[in-house]
C-alpha positions in Angstrom: -12.3 13.2 82.9 -11.0 14.2 79.4 -10.7 17.9 78.8 -10.9 19.5 75.3 -7.2 20.4 75.0 -5.8 17.3 76.6 -2.5 16.5 75.0 -2.4 19.7 73.0 0.7 22.0 73.0 -0.4 25.6 72.5 1.8 28.5 71.7 0.7 31.9 73.1 2.3 34.8 71.4 0.9 37.6 73.7 2.7 38.5 76.9 1.8 40.4 80.1 -1.6 40.1 81.6 -3.3 39.0 78.4 -0.7 36.2 77.9 -1.2 35.1 81.5 -5.0 35.0 81.0 -4.7 32.9 77.9 -2.2 30.6 79.7 -4.7 30.0 82.5 -7.6 29.4 80.0 -5.6 26.8 78.0 -4.4 25.1 81.1 -7.9 24.9 82.5 -9.0 23.1 79.3 -6.2 20.6 79.7 -3.7 21.9 77.3 0.0 22.7 77.8 0.5 26.4 77.2 3.8 28.1 76.3 3.9 31.9 76.4 6.5 33.5 74.1 5.6 37.1 73.6 6.1 38.3 70.0 5.0 41.8 70.5 5.7 44.4 73.2 4.9 48.1 73.4 6.5 51.4 74.5 5.4 55.0 74.3 6.2 56.9 71.1 8.3 59.9 71.7 9.1 62.6 69.1 8.5 66.1 68.0 4.8 65.7 67.2 3.5 65.0 70.7 3.5 68.6 71.8 1.5 69.7 68.8 -1.2 67.0 69.3 -1.4 67.9 73.0 -1.7 71.6 72.2 -4.5 70.9 69.7 -6.3 68.2 71.6 -9.4 70.2 72.5 -9.9 71.3 68.9 -11.1 67.7 68.1 -14.6 66.6 68.5 -14.1 62.8 68.5 -11.3 60.5 69.7 -11.4 57.0 68.2 -9.6 54.1 69.9 -8.9 50.9 68.0 -7.2 49.1 70.8 -6.6 49.0 74.6 -3.1 50.1 74.0 -4.3 53.1 72.1 -6.3 54.1 75.2 -3.5 53.4 77.6 -0.8 55.4 75.8 -3.1 58.2 74.7 -4.0 58.9 78.3 -0.3 58.6 79.4 0.3 61.5 76.9 -2.5 63.7 78.1 -2.6 62.9 81.8 -1.8 66.5 82.7 -4.5 67.9 80.5 -8.1 68.6 81.7 -9.7 66.2 79.2 -12.4 65.2 81.6 -13.7 68.8 81.7 -14.0 69.1 77.9 -16.7 68.0 75.5 -14.6 65.3 73.7 -16.5 62.3 72.5 -14.9 58.9 72.5 -15.5 55.9 70.2 -14.1 52.4 70.5 -13.8 49.5 68.0 -14.7 46.7 70.5 -16.1 45.7 73.9 -12.7 45.0 75.5 -11.5 48.5 74.5 -14.7 50.0 75.8 -14.4 48.2 79.1 -10.7 49.2 79.5 -11.7 52.9 78.9 -14.4 52.7 81.5 -12.5 50.7 84.1 -9.2 52.6 84.0 -10.3 56.1 83.1 -14.0 56.3 84.1 -15.1 57.2 80.6 -18.2 55.7 78.9 -17.7 55.3 75.2 -20.1 57.4 73.1 -20.0 54.9 70.2 -19.1 51.3 69.5 -20.0 49.3 66.3 -22.0 46.1 66.4 -19.2 44.2 64.8 -15.6 44.7 65.9 -13.7 45.3 62.6 -12.3 48.5 61.2 -14.6 48.2 58.1 -17.7 47.8 60.2 -16.6 50.6 62.5 -16.1 53.0 59.6 -19.5 52.2 58.0 -21.5 52.4 61.3 -19.7 55.5 62.6 -20.4 57.4 59.4 -24.1 56.4 59.5 -24.4 57.3 63.2 -22.3 60.5 62.9 -22.3 61.7 59.3 -20.8 65.1 60.4 -18.5 64.2 63.3 -16.3 67.3 63.0 -12.6 66.9 63.7 -11.5 63.4 64.5 -8.3 62.1 66.2 -7.2 58.5 66.1 -4.4 57.5 68.7 -2.8 54.3 67.4 0.3 52.2 67.3 3.0 52.5 64.6 2.0 49.3 62.9 -1.8 49.8 63.0 -3.6 50.0 59.7 -5.2 53.3 58.5 -8.5 51.9 57.1 -10.7 54.0 59.4 -8.8 57.2 58.7 -8.9 56.6 55.0 -12.7 55.9 55.1 -13.3 59.2 57.0 -11.0 61.2 54.7 -13.0 59.9 51.7 -16.0 61.5 53.2 -14.1 64.8 53.5 -14.0 64.5 57.3 -11.0 66.1 59.0 -9.1 63.2 60.6 -5.6 62.9 62.0 -3.7 59.8 63.3 -1.4 60.2 66.4 1.2 57.5 66.9 1.1 57.1 70.7 3.0 53.8 71.0 5.5 51.6 69.2 5.1 47.9 68.7 8.3 45.9 68.6 9.6 42.3 68.7 11.1 41.5 72.2 14.7 40.5 71.6 14.7 37.8 74.3 11.8 36.0 72.6 13.9 35.1 69.5 16.1 32.7 71.4 13.2 31.4 73.4 11.3 30.6 70.2 14.3 28.9 68.8 14.6 26.6 71.8 10.9 25.9 71.8 10.7 24.9 68.2 13.6 22.5 68.7 11.9 20.7 71.6 8.1 21.2 71.2 5.7 20.1 68.6 3.0 22.8 68.8 -0.5 21.8 67.9 -1.8 25.3 67.9 -0.5 28.9 67.9 -2.7 31.8 69.0 -2.1 35.1 67.2 -4.0 38.2 68.5 -2.7 40.8 66.0 -1.2 41.0 62.5 2.0 42.3 64.1 2.4 39.1 66.2 2.3 37.0 63.0 4.6 39.3 61.2 7.1 38.9 64.0 6.7 35.1 64.1 7.7 34.9 60.4 10.6 37.3 61.2 11.8 35.1 64.0 11.6 32.0 61.7 13.8 33.9 59.2 16.3 35.0 61.9 16.7 31.5 63.3 16.5 29.9 59.9 13.6 27.6 60.8 10.8 26.2 58.7 7.2 26.8 59.7 6.3 24.2 62.3 4.8 21.1 60.7 1.3 20.4 61.9 0.9 23.6 63.8 -2.6 25.1 63.3 -3.1 28.9 63.4 -5.8 30.5 65.6 -6.4 34.1 64.5 -8.3 36.7 66.6 -9.9 38.4 63.6 -10.0 39.2 59.9 -7.0 41.6 59.9 -4.8 38.9 61.5 -6.1 36.3 59.1 -5.3 38.5 56.2 -1.7 38.8 57.5 -1.5 35.0 57.8 -2.7 34.6 54.2 -0.3 37.2 52.9 2.5 34.9 53.8 0.8 31.9 52.1 -0.5 30.2 55.2 -4.1 29.5 56.4 -5.8 30.2 59.7 -7.7 27.2 60.9 -9.8 29.4 63.2 -11.1 33.0 63.2 -13.9 33.5 65.8 -16.9 35.5 64.8 -16.3 37.8 67.8 -12.8 39.2 67.7 -11.7 38.8 71.3 -9.2 36.5 73.1 -12.0 34.9 75.1 -13.7 34.0 71.8 -10.4 32.5 70.4 -10.3 30.1 73.3 -14.0 29.2 73.0 -13.7 28.6 69.3 -10.6 26.5 69.8 -12.5 24.4 72.3 -15.4 23.9 70.0 -13.1 23.2 67.1 -11.5 20.3 68.9 -14.7 18.9 70.3 -16.3 18.9 66.9 -13.4 16.9 65.5 -12.6 19.3 62.8 -9.0 19.5 63.7 -8.6 15.8 63.0 -9.5 16.5 59.4 -6.1 18.3 59.1 -4.1 15.4 60.5 
């Protein structure tokens, strides 16, 4: 029985549990997966944390744009009685909503119909034209589109950097070895930061972009990052999740569209 990814070498640039899940999905479809994490995360520490924690209950809404935003926000406020207060929580997508519910027992009060920052801002402002004070916990490399959109409507909004995204040092040598021995057919990028770091690694090891490797991007922001470097994403699924990346890749190969690039 021939599987969709038979004979395909797939680079997975996400680590931890998400990387393992992608590994299993690629392998199940017959592909050969290689996990080389190009992003990792750590809590942000600095002088501003105490101020945000002190002012937490002056906010009306907390907006999460990623699962990591949820995780590191609640690490910061775990000693505060947030569950007893009237905070409302908004999320940008279904995976973040599920993570919030599963790990903290909180049902999101708002989620847009399409999981992009642009759609979130438009729908949130329609649903909550006067949301009060808004707090956005985020990573150091996350964009500020939502905050800017709210500020343009004279809404009080502040961004709290709760985690830092960085390139794992050990992945540089692993990528160098992989590019010398493997001809990747596809690379999966689940964030703009992952692609930025991929280009950074290529510069560090003085390697060219792998010939014939097609880019699978999780969503528009990542695709824009790819295009900013002069490359093209072969695939960007309509639903911006990792599951959708795999499903789109399977359909892409079964349809024969990838052969048009050969």
